[in-house]
DOKOLDREN-153962 format. One record per residue: residue number from 1; residue in three letters; x, z, y of N, C-alpha, C in turn. Coordinates in steps of 0.2 Angstrom, whole numbers, plus 5000, padded with zeros to 4 digits. Layout:
+------+------+------+------+------+------+------+------+------+------+------+
! resi ! resn !  n_X !  n_Z !  n_Y ! ca_X ! ca_Z ! ca_Y !  c_X !  c_Z !  c_Y !
+------+------+------+------+------+------+------+------+------+------+------+
!  NUM !  ALA !    X !    Z !    Y !    X !    Z !    Y !    X !    Z !    Y !
...
+------+------+------+------+------+------+------+------+------+------+------+
//
This chain:
+------+------+------+------+------+------+------+------+------+------+------+
! resi ! resn !  n_X !  n_Z !  n_Y ! ca_X ! ca_Z ! ca_Y !  c_X !  c_Z !  c_Y !
+------+------+------+------+------+------+------+------+------+------+------+
!    1 !  MET ! 5497 ! 5499 ! 5508 ! 5494 ! 5491 ! 5503 ! 5494 ! 5486 ! 5508 !
!    2 !  LEU ! 5493 ! 5490 ! 5516 ! 5490 ! 5484 ! 5522 ! 5498 ! 5480 ! 5524 !
!    3 !  ALA ! 5504 ! 5486 ! 5524 ! 5511 ! 5484 ! 5528 ! 5514 ! 5477 ! 5524 !
!    4 !  GLU ! 5512 ! 5474 ! 5517 ! 5512 ! 5469 ! 5516 ! 5509 ! 5464 ! 5517 !
!    5 !  VAL ! 5503 ! 5464 ! 5520 ! 5499 ! 5459 ! 5521 ! 5501 ! 5454 ! 5529 !
!    6 !  ASP ! 5504 ! 5448 ! 5527 ! 5505 ! 5444 ! 5533 ! 5499 ! 5442 ! 5538 !
!    7 !  ARG ! 5497 ! 5446 ! 5541 ! 5490 ! 5445 ! 5547 ! 5490 ! 5438 ! 5549 !
!    8 !  SER ! 5496 ! 5435 ! 5550 ! 5495 ! 5428 ! 5553 ! 5492 ! 5422 ! 5550 !
!    9 !  THR ! 5491 ! 5425 ! 5546 ! 5486 ! 5418 ! 5540 ! 5480 ! 5420 ! 5540 !
!   10 !  LEU ! 5475 ! 5416 ! 5539 ! 5470 ! 5415 ! 5537 ! 5466 ! 5421 ! 5531 !
!   11 !  VAL ! 5471 ! 5419 ! 5528 ! 5471 ! 5424 ! 5519 ! 5474 ! 5432 ! 5522 !
!   12 !  GLY ! 5478 ! 5432 ! 5525 ! 5479 ! 5440 ! 5527 ! 5475 ! 5442 ! 5531 !
!   13 !  LYS ! 5471 ! 5439 ! 5535 ! 5467 ! 5442 ! 5541 ! 5460 ! 5445 ! 5536 !
!   14 !  ARG ! 5459 ! 5439 ! 5532 ! 5454 ! 5440 ! 5528 ! 5455 ! 5446 ! 5522 !
!   15 !  ASN ! 5461 ! 5448 ! 5521 ! 5462 ! 5452 ! 5515 ! 5463 ! 5459 ! 5519 !
!   16 !  ALA ! 5465 ! 5459 ! 5525 ! 5465 ! 5466 ! 5529 ! 5458 ! 5467 ! 5529 !
!   17 !  ALA ! 5454 ! 5463 ! 5533 ! 5448 ! 5463 ! 5533 ! 5442 ! 5467 ! 5529 !
!   18 !  LEU ! 5444 ! 5464 ! 5524 ! 5439 ! 5465 ! 5516 ! 5443 ! 5472 ! 5515 !
!   19 !  VAL ! 5450 ! 5475 ! 5517 ! 5451 ! 5482 ! 5515 ! 5448 ! 5488 ! 5517 !
!   20 !  LEU ! 5452 ! 5485 ! 5525 ! 5448 ! 5490 ! 5530 ! 5441 ! 5491 ! 5531 !
!   21 !  LEU ! 5437 ! 5486 ! 5529 ! 5428 ! 5486 ! 5531 ! 5427 ! 5489 ! 5522 !
!   22 !  GLY ! 5428 ! 5488 ! 5516 ! 5426 ! 5490 ! 5511 ! 5428 ! 5499 ! 5512 !
!   23 !  PHE ! 5435 ! 5500 ! 5514 ! 5435 ! 5508 ! 5516 ! 5430 ! 5511 ! 5520 !
!   24 !  ALA ! 5430 ! 5509 ! 5526 ! 5426 ! 5511 ! 5534 ! 5419 ! 5511 ! 5529 !
!   25 !  ALA ! 5418 ! 5507 ! 5526 ! 5410 ! 5509 ! 5525 ! 5409 ! 5510 ! 5517 !
!   26 !  ALA ! 5414 ! 5511 ! 5512 ! 5414 ! 5516 ! 5506 ! 5409 ! 5512 ! 5503 !
!   27 !  ALA ! 5411 ! 5503 ! 5503 ! 5407 ! 5499 ! 5501 ! 5411 ! 5497 ! 5494 !
!   28 !  ARG ! 5408 ! 5493 ! 5487 ! 5410 ! 5491 ! 5482 ! 5413 ! 5484 ! 5483 !
!   29 !  VAL ! 5417 ! 5482 ! 5478 ! 5418 ! 5475 ! 5482 ! 5414 ! 5470 ! 5480 !
!   30 !  SER ! 5407 ! 5470 ! 5476 ! 5402 ! 5466 ! 5476 ! 5398 ! 5467 ! 5480 !
!   31 !  GLU ! 5396 ! 5473 ! 5484 ! 5394 ! 5472 ! 5490 ! 5397 ! 5470 ! 5496 !
!   32 !  LEU ! 5403 ! 5469 ! 5497 ! 5407 ! 5466 ! 5502 ! 5407 ! 5457 ! 5500 !
!   33 !  VAL ! 5407 ! 5456 ! 5494 ! 5408 ! 5448 ! 5493 ! 5401 ! 5445 ! 5495 !
!   34 !  ALA ! 5394 ! 5449 ! 5494 ! 5388 ! 5448 ! 5495 ! 5388 ! 5448 ! 5502 !
!   35 !  LEU ! 5391 ! 5450 ! 5505 ! 5389 ! 5451 ! 5514 ! 5389 ! 5443 ! 5516 !
!   36 !  ASP ! 5383 ! 5441 ! 5521 ! 5383 ! 5436 ! 5526 ! 5386 ! 5436 ! 5532 !
!   37 !  LEU ! 5386 ! 5432 ! 5538 ! 5390 ! 5433 ! 5545 ! 5383 ! 5435 ! 5548 !
!   38 !  ALA ! 5378 ! 5436 ! 5548 ! 5372 ! 5439 ! 5550 ! 5372 ! 5446 ! 5547 !
!   39 !  ALA ! 5376 ! 5449 ! 5542 ! 5375 ! 5455 ! 5541 ! 5380 ! 5460 ! 5545 !
!   40 !  ALA ! 5383 ! 5456 ! 5547 ! 5389 ! 5459 ! 5552 ! 5386 ! 5459 ! 5560 !
!   41 !  VAL ! 5385 ! 5464 ! 5563 ! 5381 ! 5463 ! 5569 ! 5387 ! 5467 ! 5574 !
!   42 !  GLU ! 5389 ! 5464 ! 5581 ! 5394 ! 5468 ! 5585 ! 5390 ! 5472 ! 5589 !
!   43 !  ALA ! 5390 ! 5479 ! 5590 ! 5387 ! 5483 ! 5592 ! 5393 ! 5487 ! 5596 !
!   44 !  GLU ! 5390 ! 5492 ! 5602 ! 5396 ! 5496 ! 5606 ! 5401 ! 5500 ! 5602 !
!   45 !  HIS ! 5398 ! 5501 ! 5596 ! 5405 ! 5506 ! 5593 ! 5408 ! 5502 ! 5589 !
!   46 !  GLY ! 5407 ! 5497 ! 5588 ! 5409 ! 5493 ! 5583 ! 5405 ! 5487 ! 5580 !
!   47 !  TYR ! 5405 ! 5488 ! 5574 ! 5400 ! 5484 ! 5569 ! 5393 ! 5487 ! 5568 !
!   48 !  ASP ! 5388 ! 5485 ! 5565 ! 5383 ! 5488 ! 5561 ! 5382 ! 5482 ! 5556 !
!   49 !  VAL ! 5383 ! 5485 ! 5550 ! 5384 ! 5480 ! 5544 ! 5380 ! 5481 ! 5539 !
!   50 !  THR ! 5374 ! 5479 ! 5537 ! 5370 ! 5478 ! 5532 ! 5371 ! 5477 ! 5525 !
!   51 !  LEU ! 5372 ! 5482 ! 5523 ! 5374 ! 5483 ! 5514 ! 5370 ! 5481 ! 5510 !
!   52 !  TYR ! 5368 ! 5477 ! 5504 ! 5365 ! 5479 ! 5499 ! 5369 ! 5483 ! 5494 !
!   53 !  ARG ! 5365 ! 5490 ! 5493 ! 5368 ! 5496 ! 5490 ! 5366 ! 5493 ! 5483 !
!   54 !  LYS ! 5371 ! 5492 ! 5476 ! 5366 ! 5489 ! 5471 ! 5364 ! 5497 ! 5469 !
!   55 !  LYS ! 5369 ! 5501 ! 5468 ! 5368 ! 5508 ! 5465 ! 5361 ! 5512 ! 5466 !
!   56 !  VAL ! 5360 ! 5513 ! 5473 ! 5353 ! 5514 ! 5476 ! 5347 ! 5510 ! 5476 !
!   57 !  ARG ! 5350 ! 5503 ! 5474 ! 5344 ! 5495 ! 5476 ! 5342 ! 5496 ! 5482 !
!   58 !  LYS ! 5344 ! 5497 ! 5489 ! 5341 ! 5496 ! 5493 ! 5347 ! 5495 ! 5501 !
!   59 !  HIS ! 5345 ! 5490 ! 5505 ! 5349 ! 5489 ! 5511 ! 5349 ! 5495 ! 5515 !
!   60 !  THR ! 5357 ! 5496 ! 5517 ! 5358 ! 5502 ! 5523 ! 5362 ! 5500 ! 5528 !
!   61 !  ASP ! 5361 ! 5503 ! 5532 ! 5364 ! 5499 ! 5540 ! 5370 ! 5504 ! 5541 !
!   62 !  THR ! 5375 ! 5501 ! 5538 ! 5381 ! 5505 ! 5540 ! 5384 ! 5505 ! 5547 !
!   63 !  PRO ! 5386 ! 5509 ! 5552 ! 5390 ! 5508 ! 5556 ! 5399 ! 5507 ! 5557 !
!   64 !  ILE ! 5402 ! 5504 ! 5558 ! 5408 ! 5504 ! 5557 ! 5411 ! 5505 ! 5563 !
!   65 !  LEU ! 5416 ! 5510 ! 5563 ! 5418 ! 5512 ! 5570 ! 5424 ! 5510 ! 5572 !
!   66 !  TYR ! 5427 ! 5509 ! 5578 ! 5433 ! 5509 ! 5580 ! 5439 ! 5513 ! 5575 !
!   67 !  GLY ! 5446 ! 5512 ! 5575 ! 5450 ! 5516 ! 5571 ! 5454 ! 5518 ! 5576 !
!   68 !  ILE ! 5460 ! 5522 ! 5576 ! 5462 ! 5524 ! 5581 ! 5470 ! 5521 ! 5581 !
!   69 !  ASP ! 5471 ! 5520 ! 5575 ! 5477 ! 5513 ! 5575 ! 5475 ! 5508 ! 5573 !
!   70 !  PRO ! 5477 ! 5502 ! 5578 ! 5475 ! 5496 ! 5578 ! 5477 ! 5493 ! 5572 !
!   71 !  THR ! 5484 ! 5494 ! 5569 ! 5483 ! 5490 ! 5563 ! 5478 ! 5493 ! 5556 !
!   72 !  THR ! 5475 ! 5499 ! 5558 ! 5472 ! 5502 ! 5552 ! 5464 ! 5499 ! 5555 !
!   73 !  CYS ! 5463 ! 5499 ! 5562 ! 5456 ! 5498 ! 5563 ! 5451 ! 5492 ! 5560 !
!   74 !  PRO ! 5447 ! 5495 ! 5557 ! 5442 ! 5491 ! 5554 ! 5438 ! 5485 ! 5557 !
!   75 !  VAL ! 5437 ! 5486 ! 5564 ! 5432 ! 5483 ! 5569 ! 5436 ! 5477 ! 5571 !
!   76 !  ARG ! 5445 ! 5478 ! 5572 ! 5450 ! 5474 ! 5576 ! 5452 ! 5468 ! 5571 !
!   77 !  ALA ! 5451 ! 5472 ! 5563 ! 5453 ! 5465 ! 5558 ! 5448 ! 5461 ! 5556 !
!   78 !  LEU ! 5441 ! 5465 ! 5557 ! 5436 ! 5459 ! 5556 ! 5435 ! 5455 ! 5562 !
!   79 !  ARG ! 5436 ! 5457 ! 5568 ! 5436 ! 5452 ! 5573 ! 5441 ! 5448 ! 5573 !
!   80 !  ALA ! 5445 ! 5448 ! 5570 ! 5453 ! 5444 ! 5570 ! 5449 ! 5439 ! 5564 !
!   81 !  TYR ! 5447 ! 5441 ! 5559 ! 5448 ! 5436 ! 5554 ! 5441 ! 5432 ! 5557 !
!   82 !  LEU ! 5435 ! 5434 ! 5559 ! 5430 ! 5432 ! 5562 ! 5432 ! 5425 ! 5566 !
!   83 !  ALA ! 5439 ! 5428 ! 5572 ! 5438 ! 5422 ! 5577 ! 5441 ! 5417 ! 5574 !
!   84 !  ALA ! 5448 ! 5420 ! 5567 ! 5450 ! 5414 ! 5565 ! 5447 ! 5409 ! 5561 !
!   85 !  CYS ! 5441 ! 5412 ! 5558 ! 5437 ! 5409 ! 5553 ! 5434 ! 5404 ! 5556 !
!   86 !  GLY ! 5431 ! 5406 ! 5561 ! 5427 ! 5398 ! 5567 ! 5419 ! 5398 ! 5563 !
!   87 !  SER ! 5416 ! 5402 ! 5560 ! 5409 ! 5400 ! 5557 ! 5406 ! 5404 ! 5558 !
!   88 !  SER ! 5398 ! 5401 ! 5561 ! 5393 ! 5404 ! 5564 ! 5389 ! 5407 ! 5557 !
!   89 !  GLU ! 5388 ! 5404 ! 5552 ! 5383 ! 5405 ! 5548 ! 5387 ! 5406 ! 5541 !
!   90 !  GLY ! 5383 ! 5407 ! 5535 ! 5386 ! 5407 ! 5528 ! 5388 ! 5416 ! 5527 !
!   91 !  PRO ! 5392 ! 5414 ! 5522 ! 5397 ! 5420 ! 5520 ! 5399 ! 5421 ! 5523 !
!   92 !  LEU ! 5402 ! 5430 ! 5522 ! 5405 ! 5432 ! 5527 ! 5415 ! 5432 ! 5525 !
!   93 !  PHE ! 5415 ! 5432 ! 5519 ! 5422 ! 5430 ! 5515 ! 5421 ! 5425 ! 5511 !
!   94 !  VAL ! 5427 ! 5420 ! 5514 ! 5427 ! 5416 ! 5511 ! 5434 ! 5414 ! 5505 !
!   95 !  ARG ! 5433 ! 5410 ! 5501 ! 5440 ! 5408 ! 5497 ! 5444 ! 5402 ! 5502 !
!   96 !  VAL ! 5451 ! 5407 ! 5503 ! 5455 ! 5403 ! 5506 ! 5459 ! 5397 ! 5502 !
!   97 !  ASP ! 5461 ! 5392 ! 5502 ! 5466 ! 5388 ! 5498 ! 5472 ! 5389 ! 5502 !
!   98 !  ARG ! 5478 ! 5386 ! 5498 ! 5485 ! 5385 ! 5501 ! 5487 ! 5384 ! 5504 !
!   99 !  TRP ! 5484 ! 5379 ! 5508 ! 5484 ! 5374 ! 5515 ! 5480 ! 5381 ! 5521 !
!  100 !  ASP ! 5479 ! 5388 ! 5519 ! 5475 ! 5391 ! 5524 ! 5470 ! 5388 ! 5526 !
!  101 !  ARG ! 5466 ! 5384 ! 5523 ! 5459 ! 5382 ! 5525 ! 5452 ! 5386 ! 5521 !
!  102 !  GLY ! 5449 ! 5388 ! 5524 ! 5443 ! 5393 ! 5522 ! 5438 ! 5389 ! 5518 !
!  103 !  ALA ! 5433 ! 5389 ! 5514 ! 5428 ! 5384 ! 5510 ! 5423 ! 5388 ! 5512 !
!  104 !  LEU ! 5422 ! 5386 ! 5519 ! 5415 ! 5387 ! 5520 ! 5408 ! 5385 ! 5519 !
!  105 !  GLY ! 5405 ! 5388 ! 5518 ! 5396 ! 5388 ! 5515 ! 5397 ! 5386 ! 5509 !
!  106 !  ARG ! 5402 ! 5388 ! 5505 ! 5402 ! 5390 ! 5497 ! 5401 ! 5396 ! 5495 !
!  107 !  ARG ! 5398 ! 5401 ! 5494 ! 5394 ! 5407 ! 5489 ! 5400 ! 5407 ! 5484 !
!  108 !  ARG ! 5404 ! 5414 ! 5485 ! 5409 ! 5414 ! 5478 ! 5408 ! 5421 ! 5477 !
!  109 !  ARG ! 5408 ! 5421 ! 5467 ! 5408 ! 5427 ! 5467 ! 5412 ! 5432 ! 5467 !
!  110 !  SER ! 5419 ! 5430 ! 5467 ! 5426 ! 5435 ! 5470 ! 5431 ! 5431 ! 5474 !
!  111 !  VAL ! 5433 ! 5435 ! 5479 ! 5436 ! 5435 ! 5482 ! 5444 ! 5436 ! 5481 !
!  112 !  ARG ! 5448 ! 5431 ! 5481 ! 5456 ! 5432 ! 5480 ! 5460 ! 5431 ! 5484 !
+------+------+------+------+------+------+------+------+------+------+------+
//
């Protein structure tokens, strides 16, 4: 799935981070889209992500660890996306238009 993603664009970095973070955290799409930047805290082992699990109706702290392969590492993908995004507050995953600009500060129900 990640082989076809162009990671040189903001859209590609966002999509790779979504897929890898979702897999590493075993999260649903609705749980990922609801994340804010404050929910992903960088730690020594990678990231600590606070997810609201809808099925059990509570917040859980989920450690996201470094991967062995750099192309499938969720920590490196999230770090690359955050560096390209350039925002310090608001939603973690934002809509990106065709000119590779993120709609920062606007909450989206789904990410395309």
